[in-house]
N, C-alpha and C positions, 0 to 999 in steps of 0.2 A: 503494499498498499504505500506507493510514492508519497501520496500525499500527505504522509506523516513527517515526512522529511524538513527539512528548514528551507525558508523563502529562498530562492536562486541568490538574493543579494545577500540574506542574512550568511549563506553557505560561502560564499566569495568572500565577503569579509571577514570571515573567520580564517579561513584558510590562507588569504594574504597577511594576517597578522594584524589588520585595520582595528580588530575589537578584543579583547581577550576571553577567556573563558567564562568568567563572570558575566561580562554582560552579554555572550553569547546566549549563556543557561538562561538567564532571565529573559532575553528577547524572543528565544525559542518558544518557552512556555508561555508567553504572551500571545505569540504567532498560534499555537494549539486552541486556544481557548476564545479566539478572536472570534467577531459574529460575522455572520453574513454566510451564505451558501456558495459562495463563489469565491475562491482568492486572486483576486485581480493583480497580485505583485508577480505572480511566476506566469511567464508565457508558454513554458513546457508543461507544467503540470498543474491542472486546475481541480480545486478543492471542492468536492460535491459532497455533501454529507459527512464531512468529516466528524462535527460532532455527535452524531448519531454511532458513527464506526467507533469514536471513541470511547462511546458508553458502552456499546456492544463489547469491545475487546476489556475494559474495565471489568465487565460481569464475567466474561471469560476466565479472565487471569484468577478470579477468584475460585474457580473449581476446577481446571485445567491447568497447563503448563503451556504458555504463549511464546513463541520463538520470535525475537526480533532480529531482521537481519540488514545490514547497511554494506556500501562499500569501503568502508573503511577496516582496516585491519582489527581482529576479533579482540586484540589485547589494546586497543586504542582508548586509552583513558577518556581523552575528550571527544567524546562521539554523541552525537544526538540521542541515540538510541539508550544511551543509558540514562538521560533525562527523561524519556518515554517511558522507560521500566517505572522509575519513581513515579510518575503520572498514573500507570496503570496500576500499582501497588497502593496507590493514595498516599504517598508519602509527601507530595506537594500539590 
């Protein structure tokens, strides 16, 4: 579900070192819970029904294992999938 990734601009800012991990974390979580049905910031990936899917995954994660994958290396400590895991576990 690519729509759970950060916006293209946010990802580029983080990868280029323009923003740090703390700022990235804050902005990514904010993006996850933004209103609206379509993410107009992303030219490639449109956000259709992200909040519904997020709630569904939160419920599934309480009952079974949910696997999160990304293009980042598995041991990469600064990857949005770690933040998404905390959201799914209800820790943020």
